[in-house]
C-alpha positions as CSV (number, residue, x, y, z in Angstrom):
1,M,213.6,87.7,236.6
2,A,210.9,89.0,234.5
3,Y,208.8,86.5,232.3
4,L,206.5,87.7,229.5
5,D,202.9,86.2,229.6
6,F,203.2,85.9,225.7
7,P,204.3,82.3,224.7
8,V,206.9,82.1,221.8
9,E,208.3,79.0,220.4
10,I,211.1,77.3,222.0
11,P,214.1,78.2,219.4
12,K,216.0,75.2,217.9
13,G,219.3,74.2,219.3
14,T,218.5,75.5,223.0
15,L,218.5,73.2,225.9
16,I,216.1,72.6,228.6
17,A,216.8,71.9,232.1
18,K,214.8,71.3,235.3
19,V,215.5,73.6,238.2
20,S,213.5,73.1,241.5
21,G,210.9,71.3,239.8
22,K,210.3,73.8,236.7
23,K,211.8,73.7,233.3
24,Y,213.9,76.3,232.0
25,V,215.2,76.9,228.2
26,Y,218.9,77.8,228.1
27,F,221.0,79.2,225.3
28,V,224.2,77.7,225.0
29,E,227.0,80.6,224.5
30,E,230.0,78.6,224.3
31,K,231.4,74.9,225.2
32,V,234.5,74.6,227.3
33,Y,236.4,71.3,227.4
34,K,237.7,70.5,230.9
35,K,240.7,68.3,230.4
36,D,240.7,67.0,234.0
37,K,237.4,65.3,233.7
38,K,237.5,65.0,229.9
39,Y,234.0,66.4,228.9
40,N,232.5,69.5,227.4
41,S,230.7,72.1,229.8
42,N,228.0,74.4,228.5
43,I,228.6,77.9,229.4
44,R,224.6,79.0,229.1
45,K,222.1,81.8,229.7
46,C,218.7,81.2,230.9
47,I,216.1,82.6,228.1
48,G,212.5,81.5,229.1
49,K,210.3,79.3,231.3
50,V,208.8,76.0,229.7
51,I,205.0,76.1,229.4
52,E,204.2,72.3,230.4
53,N,203.2,69.8,227.7
54,T,203.9,72.4,224.9
55,N,206.9,73.4,222.7
56,T,206.5,77.0,223.8
57,M,207.7,79.0,226.7
58,Y,207.4,82.4,228.2
59,P,210.6,84.6,227.5
60,N,212.7,86.9,229.7
61,D,214.8,89.8,229.0
62,A,218.0,88.0,227.8
63,F,215.5,86.4,224.8
64,R,215.9,89.8,223.4
65,I,219.6,89.4,223.3
66,Y,220.1,86.2,221.7
67,F,217.0,86.2,219.5
68,P,216.6,89.9,218.4
69,N,214.5,88.8,215.3
70,E,212.1,86.5,217.2
71,Y,211.8,89.3,219.9
72,E,211.2,92.0,217.2
73,A,208.3,89.9,216.0
74,L,206.9,89.4,219.6
75,N,207.3,93.2,220.0
76,E,205.1,94.1,217.0
77,V,202.5,91.7,218.0
78,H,202.3,92.4,221.8
79,L,204.6,95.0,223.3
80,E,203.6,97.7,221.1
81,S,200.1,97.8,222.3
82,D,200.6,99.6,225.8
83,K,198.3,97.0,227.4
84,L,200.9,94.5,228.8
85,I,199.5,92.8,231.8
86,L,201.1,93.8,235.1
87,S,202.5,91.2,237.2
88,N,200.4,89.8,240.1
89,C,203.2,90.6,242.3
90,L,204.5,94.1,242.2
91,K,207.4,95.8,243.5
92,I,206.3,98.9,245.4
93,G,209.0,99.9,247.9
94,F,211.6,101.4,245.7
95,T,209.6,103.1,243.1
96,G,207.2,104.2,246.0
97,S,210.3,106.0,247.8
98,F,211.4,107.2,244.4
99,F,208.1,109.2,243.7
100,G,207.9,110.5,247.4
101,I,211.5,111.8,247.4
102,A,210.4,113.5,244.1
103,E,207.5,114.8,245.6
104,N,209.6,116.3,248.8
105,L,212.1,117.8,246.2
106,K,209.3,119.4,244.3
107,I,210.3,117.8,241.1
108,T,206.9,116.3,240.6
109,D,205.2,119.5,240.7
110,L,207.8,121.3,238.3
111,L,207.7,118.3,236.0
112,I,203.7,118.6,235.8
113,R,204.2,122.4,235.4
114,Y,206.5,122.6,232.7
115,F,206.0,119.4,230.6
116,D,202.4,118.6,230.9
117,D,200.7,121.4,229.1
118,D,197.7,119.4,227.6
119,E,193.9,119.8,229.0
120,S,193.7,116.0,229.8
121,G,195.2,116.2,233.0
122,S,196.8,112.7,232.5
123,N,200.4,113.9,233.1
124,E,201.8,111.6,230.9
125,V,205.0,113.2,230.1
126,S,206.0,113.7,233.8
127,Q,205.1,110.3,234.9
128,T,206.9,108.8,232.0
129,I,210.1,110.7,233.0
130,L,209.8,109.7,236.6
131,N,208.8,106.2,235.8
132,Y,212.0,105.6,233.4
133,A,214.5,107.5,235.7
134,A,213.1,105.1,238.4
135,K,213.8,102.0,236.4
136,V,217.1,103.2,235.3
137,V,218.4,104.0,239.1
138,A,217.1,100.4,240.4
139,T,218.1,98.4,237.6
140,Q,221.4,100.2,236.5
141,N,220.5,99.9,233.0
142,A,219.6,102.7,231.0
143,T,218.2,100.4,227.7
144,I,214.6,101.4,226.4
145,A,214.1,97.9,225.5
146,S,214.1,96.5,229.0
147,Y,211.7,99.1,230.3
148,P,208.3,97.3,229.5
149,F,209.8,94.2,231.4
150,Y,210.4,96.3,234.5
151,A,207.4,98.2,234.4
152,R,205.2,95.0,234.3
153,E,206.8,94.3,238.0
154,N,207.4,97.3,239.6
155,L,204.8,100.0,240.9
156,M,204.5,102.9,237.9
157,L,202.8,106.0,237.9
158,G,199.8,105.8,235.7
159,G,199.2,102.3,236.3
160,K,200.1,100.9,233.0
161,V,203.0,99.7,231.2
162,T,204.3,101.8,228.3
163,S,205.9,100.2,225.0
164,E,209.3,100.9,223.9
165,S,207.9,103.3,220.9
166,T,205.4,105.2,223.1
167,L,208.5,105.9,225.6
168,C,210.6,107.0,222.6
169,D,207.7,109.6,221.5
170,I,207.2,110.8,224.8
171,F,210.8,111.7,225.1
172,K,210.5,113.6,221.9
173,R,208.1,115.7,223.6
174,I,210.8,117.0,226.0
175,K,212.0,120.1,224.7
176,K,215.0,122.4,225.5
177,D,213.0,125.3,226.3
178,K,210.9,123.5,228.8
179,I,213.9,122.0,230.1
180,Q,215.6,125.6,230.6
181,A,212.3,126.6,232.3
182,F,212.4,123.6,234.7
183,T,216.1,124.3,235.6
184,R,215.6,127.8,236.2
185,E,212.7,127.2,238.7
186,R,214.4,124.3,240.3
187,I,217.4,126.6,240.9
188,K,215.4,128.9,242.8
189,L,214.1,126.3,245.1
190,N,217.5,124.7,245.8
191,S,219.9,127.6,246.1
192,D,220.7,130.4,248.3
193,T,220.3,133.5,245.8
194,Q,222.6,135.7,247.7
195,G,225.8,133.3,247.8
196,V,226.4,129.8,246.3
197,F,229.1,127.8,245.6
198,L,228.8,125.9,241.9
199,S,231.0,123.1,241.1
200,C,231.5,122.7,237.4
201,D,232.9,119.7,235.6
202,G,232.8,118.1,232.2
203,S,232.6,114.7,230.6
204,N,231.9,113.1,227.2
205,I,230.1,109.5,226.3
206,K,230.5,107.5,223.3
207,T,227.8,107.2,220.7
208,D,227.8,105.0,217.6
209,S,225.1,107.2,216.1
210,T,225.6,109.3,213.0
211,D,222.3,111.0,213.0
212,I,222.9,113.0,216.2
213,E,223.9,116.7,215.4
214,I,225.7,117.1,218.4
215,A,227.5,113.9,218.2
216,E,231.2,114.7,216.7
217,I,234.8,113.3,216.6
218,G,236.5,114.7,219.6
219,H,239.3,113.8,222.3
220,N,238.0,111.8,225.2
221,K,239.5,112.0,228.8
222,N,242.0,109.5,227.9
223,G,243.3,111.5,224.9
224,N,241.6,108.9,222.2
225,E,239.3,110.3,219.1
226,E,236.0,108.9,219.3
227,N,232.4,110.0,218.2
228,Q,230.7,111.2,221.2
229,V,228.5,113.5,222.8
230,A,230.0,116.0,225.5
231,F,228.4,117.0,228.7
232,T,228.7,119.4,231.5
233,L,227.4,119.0,235.0
234,V,226.9,121.8,237.5
235,T,226.4,120.8,241.2
236,E,225.5,123.2,244.1
237,Q,228.2,122.5,246.9
238,N,226.0,123.5,250.0
239,N,223.6,120.6,249.4
240,Y,225.6,118.4,246.7
241,R,222.5,118.6,244.6
242,P,223.0,118.4,240.8
243,L,221.5,121.4,239.0
244,I,222.6,121.3,235.4
245,L,223.2,118.7,233.1
246,N,224.1,120.3,229.5
247,A,224.8,118.3,226.4
248,Y,226.8,119.6,223.6
249,K,228.9,119.0,220.6
250,G,231.5,116.2,221.1
251,S,234.4,118.2,219.6
252,T,233.8,121.2,222.1
253,H,236.4,121.5,224.6
254,D,235.4,121.8,228.1
255,L,236.4,125.7,228.4
256,N,234.1,126.5,225.5
257,A,231.5,124.9,226.8
258,I,231.3,126.4,230.1
259,S,231.0,130.1,228.8
260,P,227.4,129.8,227.9
261,I,226.4,128.0,231.1
262,V,228.0,131.1,233.0
263,S,226.1,133.5,230.7
264,L,222.7,131.2,231.5
265,L,223.3,131.3,235.0
266,K,223.6,135.1,235.1
267,E,219.8,135.1,234.0
268,Y,218.6,132.7,236.8
269,D,218.6,135.8,239.5
270,I,221.4,134.2,241.5
271,N,224.0,136.6,243.1
272,K,227.3,136.0,244.0
273,I,228.0,132.7,242.7
274,T,231.4,131.2,243.3
275,Y,232.3,129.1,240.2
276,I,234.7,126.0,241.3
277,F,236.7,124.6,238.1
278,D,239.6,122.1,237.7
279,R,242.8,123.3,235.6
280,G,240.7,122.6,232.1
281,Y,238.9,125.6,232.8
282,F,242.0,127.6,233.5
283,S,241.5,130.6,231.2
284,T,241.9,134.5,231.9
285,A,239.1,135.3,229.7
286,L,236.6,133.0,231.7
287,M,237.8,134.6,235.0
288,R,237.5,138.2,233.3
289,K,233.9,137.3,232.3
290,I,233.3,135.7,236.0
291,L,234.5,139.2,237.8
292,N,232.5,141.3,235.1
293,Q,229.5,139.7,236.2
294,N,230.3,140.4,239.8
295,N,230.6,136.8,240.7
296,D,233.9,135.0,242.0
297,F,235.7,132.0,241.0
298,L,238.0,129.1,242.6
299,I,240.2,127.4,240.0
300,M,243.1,125.0,240.0
301,A,245.9,126.9,238.0
302,K,247.9,125.2,235.0
303,E,251.6,125.4,235.4
304,N,252.1,128.0,233.1
305,T,255.1,130.6,233.0
306,K,253.3,132.9,235.6
307,I,252.7,129.9,237.8
308,K,256.4,128.9,237.7
309,Q,257.6,132.5,238.4
310,I,255.3,132.4,241.8
311,Y,256.7,128.8,242.4
312,D,260.2,130.3,242.3
313,K,259.5,133.6,244.0
314,Y,258.1,131.7,247.0
315,Y,260.2,128.3,246.8
316,D,261.6,129.0,250.3
317,E,258.7,130.0,252.0
318,I,256.5,127.2,250.7
319,H,259.3,124.4,251.5
320,S,259.9,125.9,255.3
321,F,258.6,124.4,258.6
322,D,256.5,127.7,259.0
323,S,254.1,126.8,256.2
324,Y,253.0,123.7,257.3
325,D,249.4,123.1,258.0
326,S,248.8,120.2,260.2
327,E,245.2,119.9,259.6
328,L,245.6,119.3,256.1
329,D,249.1,118.0,256.3
330,M,250.6,120.2,253.5
331,H,252.3,123.5,253.3
332,H,251.0,126.4,252.1
333,F,251.8,130.1,251.4
334,T,249.4,132.8,249.8
335,H,250.3,135.6,247.2
336,V,248.1,138.4,246.4
337,E,248.0,140.5,243.2
338,K,245.7,142.3,240.7
339,L,245.3,139.7,238.0
340,F,243.6,142.2,235.3
341,K,244.8,145.7,234.7
342,N,241.1,147.2,234.1
343,I,239.5,145.2,236.9
344,D,240.0,146.5,240.5
345,K,240.1,143.4,242.5
346,S,243.1,141.5,243.7
347,V,243.0,137.6,243.4
348,Y,244.8,135.1,246.0
349,F,247.2,132.5,244.6
350,H,247.1,129.9,247.3
351,I,250.5,127.9,246.8
352,F,250.5,124.3,248.2
353,Y,253.3,121.8,248.6
354,N,252.4,118.2,249.5
355,P,255.7,116.1,250.2
356,E,253.7,112.9,249.8
357,N,252.7,113.7,246.4
358,K,256.1,114.7,245.8
359,Q,257.3,110.9,246.9
360,I,254.8,109.6,244.4
361,I,256.1,111.7,241.5
362,E,259.8,110.6,242.5
363,K,258.8,107.1,242.3
364,K,257.2,107.3,239.3
365,V,260.3,108.9,237.4
366,K,262.6,106.2,239.1
367,I,260.4,103.7,237.5
368,E,260.3,105.5,234.1
369,L,264.0,105.7,234.0
370,A,264.4,102.1,235.1
371,N,262.3,100.8,232.0
372,D,264.2,103.2,229.7
373,M,267.6,101.9,231.0
374,T,266.4,98.2,230.2
375,V,265.8,99.3,226.9
376,L,269.0,101.1,226.6
377,K,271.2,98.3,227.9
378,K,270.0,95.9,225.1
379,L,270.8,98.7,222.4
380,L,274.7,99.1,223.7
381,G,277.0,98.2,221.0
382,L,274.4,98.3,218.3
383,K,274.4,100.8,215.4
384,I,271.5,102.8,215.5
385,T,270.3,106.4,214.3
386,E,269.5,109.5,216.2
387,E,265.8,109.3,215.3
388,E,265.5,105.9,217.1
389,L,267.0,107.3,220.3
390,G,265.0,110.5,220.2
391,Q,262.7,109.5,222.7
392,Y,265.6,109.1,225.2
393,S,267.8,112.1,224.3
394,E,266.3,114.3,226.8
395,K,266.3,111.8,229.9
396,F,269.8,110.7,229.1
397,D,273.2,111.8,228.2
398,L,273.9,109.3,225.3
399,Y,277.6,108.7,223.8
400,M,277.9,107.6,220.2
401,E,280.7,106.5,218.6
402,N,280.6,105.6,214.3
403,D,276.7,105.6,214.8
404,V,277.0,102.9,217.7
405,L,275.4,103.7,221.4
406,T,278.6,102.9,223.6
407,S,277.2,104.1,226.9
408,F,274.5,106.4,228.6
409,A,274.0,108.2,231.8
410,V,270.8,109.8,233.5
411,S,270.4,113.7,232.7
412,K,270.5,115.4,236.0
413,T,269.0,118.4,234.4
414,W,266.0,116.5,233.1
415,V,265.6,114.9,236.8
416,E,266.2,118.3,238.3
417,N,263.3,120.0,236.0
418,R,260.9,117.1,236.4
419,L,261.1,117.2,240.4
420,K,261.6,120.8,240.8
421,Y,257.9,121.5,241.2
422,A,256.9,118.3,242.1
423,G,254.1,118.1,244.9
424,M,253.2,121.8,244.1
425,F,250.1,123.3,242.9
426,V,248.1,126.3,242.9
427,L,244.6,127.5,243.7
428,V,243.5,130.8,242.1
429,T,240.6,132.6,243.9
430,S,238.7,135.9,243.9
431,K,237.2,135.6,246.9
432,L,238.7,132.9,249.7
433,S,241.5,134.5,251.3
434,D,242.1,131.7,253.5
435,A,244.4,128.8,251.9
436,N,242.7,126.1,254.3
437,Y,239.2,126.8,253.4
438,A,239.8,127.4,249.8
439,Y,241.4,124.0,249.5
440,T,238.3,122.3,251.6
441,K,236.0,123.9,248.8
442,Y,238.0,122.8,246.1
443,R,238.1,119.3,247.3
444,N,234.6,119.3,247.7
445,R,234.1,119.6,243.9
446,D,235.4,115.8,243.7
447,Y,232.0,115.0,244.6
448,T,230.7,116.4,240.9
449,E,233.2,113.9,239.4
450,K,231.7,111.2,241.5
451,L,228.4,112.0,240.2
452,F,229.2,112.1,236.6
453,A,230.9,108.4,237.4
454,M,227.7,107.3,239.1
455,L,225.6,108.8,235.9
456,K,227.9,106.9,233.6
457,T,228.4,103.6,235.4
458,S,225.6,103.1,237.6
459,E,223.0,104.1,234.7
460,D,225.0,102.4,232.0
461,L,226.0,105.4,230.1
462,E,229.5,104.6,228.8
463,V,227.9,104.5,225.4
464,L,224.9,106.4,224.2
465,R,222.2,104.1,222.5
466,S,220.3,106.7,221.1
467,H,219.9,107.5,217.3
468,D,217.7,110.6,217.3
469,E,218.5,114.1,218.8
470,D,215.1,114.8,220.1
471,H,215.1,111.5,221.5
472,L,218.6,112.0,223.0
473,L,217.6,115.1,224.9
474,G,214.3,113.8,226.5
475,K,216.5,110.5,227.7
476,V,219.3,112.2,229.1
477,F,216.7,114.8,230.9
478,S,215.2,111.7,232.4
479,L,218.5,110.3,233.2
480,F,219.5,113.7,235.1
481,I,216.3,113.4,237.3
482,G,217.3,109.9,238.1
483,L,220.7,110.9,239.0
484,I,219.3,113.8,241.3
485,I,217.1,111.4,243.3
486,R,219.7,108.7,243.6
487,N,222.3,111.4,244.9
488,E,219.4,112.3,247.5
489,I,219.1,108.8,248.6
490,F,223.2,108.7,248.9
491,I,223.2,112.0,251.0
492,K,220.1,111.0,253.2
493,T,221.5,107.6,254.2
494,K,224.9,109.1,255.2
495,E,224.1,108.9,258.7
496,L,222.9,105.2,258.5
497,R,226.3,104.3,256.9
498,K,228.3,106.1,259.5
499,N,226.4,104.5,262.6
500,S,226.5,101.2,261.2
501,K,229.0,98.4,262.0
502,D,228.6,97.0,258.6
503,K,229.5,99.6,256.2
504,N,228.1,97.8,253.3
505,A,224.6,97.5,255.0
506,Y,223.5,101.1,254.0
507,T,225.4,101.8,250.5
508,T,223.3,103.5,247.9
509,T,222.8,100.1,246.2
510,S,221.8,98.3,249.2
511,C,219.4,100.7,250.2
512,I,217.6,100.5,246.5
513,R,217.6,96.7,246.8
514,E,216.2,96.5,250.3
515,L,213.2,98.7,249.2
516,S,212.7,96.9,246.3
517,C,211.8,93.8,248.5
518,I,208.7,95.6,249.7
519,E,205.8,94.0,247.4
520,A,202.2,94.1,246.9
521,I,200.1,91.1,245.8
522,N,197.1,91.4,243.4
523,V,194.2,89.9,245.5
524,S,191.1,89.0,243.7
525,G,192.4,90.5,240.4
526,K,190.9,93.8,241.7
527,K,193.0,95.2,244.1
528,Y,196.8,95.3,245.0
529,K,197.7,94.9,248.9
530,N,200.9,94.9,250.7
531,I,200.8,91.7,252.9
532,R,204.1,91.9,254.7
533,A,205.5,93.5,257.6
534,Y,208.2,95.8,257.1
535,T,211.7,94.9,258.2
536,K,213.7,97.0,260.9
537,K,216.2,97.8,257.7
538,Q,213.5,99.3,255.7
539,K,211.8,101.6,258.3
540,A,215.1,102.7,259.0
541,I,215.8,103.5,255.3
542,I,212.5,105.0,254.8
543,K,212.7,107.4,257.8
544,A,216.2,108.5,256.8
545,L,214.6,109.7,253.3
546,N,212.1,111.7,255.2
547,L,209.3,109.5,254.1
548,D,206.4,108.0,255.6
549,I,205.0,104.5,254.8
550,K,202.0,106.0,253.9
551,I,203.6,107.8,251.2
552,I,205.2,104.9,249.7
553,E,201.5,103.0,249.6
554,K,200.3,106.3,248.2
555,G,201.3,105.1,244.9
556,L,199.5,101.8,245.5
557,F,196.3,103.3,246.3
558,S,196.6,105.2,243.2
559,L,197.4,102.2,241.3
560,N,194.0,100.3,242.4
561,K,191.9,102.8,241.0
562,W,192.9,101.5,237.6
563,F,191.5,97.8,238.7
């Protein structure tokens, strides 16, 4: 745990306890009475370390949470100086690896080229982007307030601790046109310009800010309305690298958000893009636009009238034994037709039937009906209005006498309609004639969904804490850089996980933790030096990341020039 080198008074009402010979200060969150032992037990949180023979302590990050006013006072005096003293023991392994990966991916060069346009040569913006991104990935915490604490104990580019206010000011220097220029160049480096599969997905993140223009009331993925910022993530499927993270107004539908990105990508000199979408993007207008650009699409179809007509037409074929694919453990059949009158191109309707999914749906229907029947049984013999029975009228045949419910029976018509197309779905594509291959490519888009989940949960982004749009843009871009590199760690360590008996030994999180154990000590107050041998596991991770130990310590050597 990181402790500041600046003393503060021990707050009143706190507890002091000795652990391993040292005294610590605890804030009591709650008192819980234990009946069996007949005494109160304290639920407490450590907020500082006692300075011997004084009424003061060195505070930690938890102090900020429980005593925000006192923390702000401390912040004004000390933390805004950008001169926080580095710890005598610095963690160098993870940040060194992080910066090494950034160099290998040419991210560092691109950041310097597009964001450090001053003549000082300090590379302040690019360094801050990478430092903050590394902190977020390592701690799974995107809060800016905790950044100075992290920077004191970890190898940072530039060799200094940046304050909260300075960090926010630098974020504001990260402009949209520079992000687009960075993106354009990075796409050229990471994509086959003659043919690429791009997986696109949308999500939204809640915010309590009223000062961000793009924050608007919109429906989240659960259908609830909340103030939010919406995002679209584009991933290159061949190498699973995130390419674009675009923020837009929270009320914007995913379908409306993707059209500008399709237009933008056309300008990035990539030929023959195959876009992969889920059913939320299903639109003839979008498909027409993609085809007019001489690109292609693979999309999950919505169950509209046309799709139901195709289901009905090929119902027997898709349910026959001849359509079974043992590799996929599903049935499939392909229908080909022209989708647009004025576009001379046929598209493939790959119809799939999964018996297991049908069984799952059947079970859900049975449970739903059983729950409804429990309610209806309680209503038998009672006087009740048609409005009150409205929600059951489609599922059941209801029998009434003098406004009294006398009996009921499950509607066979409703059940047949619910289960008629159960287990069936359609993939529509302008390019992939093979159903098996099309399904495999579509399933790979799950990775984009996982990346979104990684961004939101691993980087503590369920709620955006930014209150300034310029600040938000820079922060989100930095988080995106962190996502790229974290994803690279995940991909590069895949073989380690595959070949290890312990499947938890080389998860992304465990790799990050293992690398974070590599430390350097300040010797004689002038130089930091790694004095410990690298473990077998650390060496394996570093090798898997295509790094050399010298690359990790390169940052350490650079740091020493500041002392």
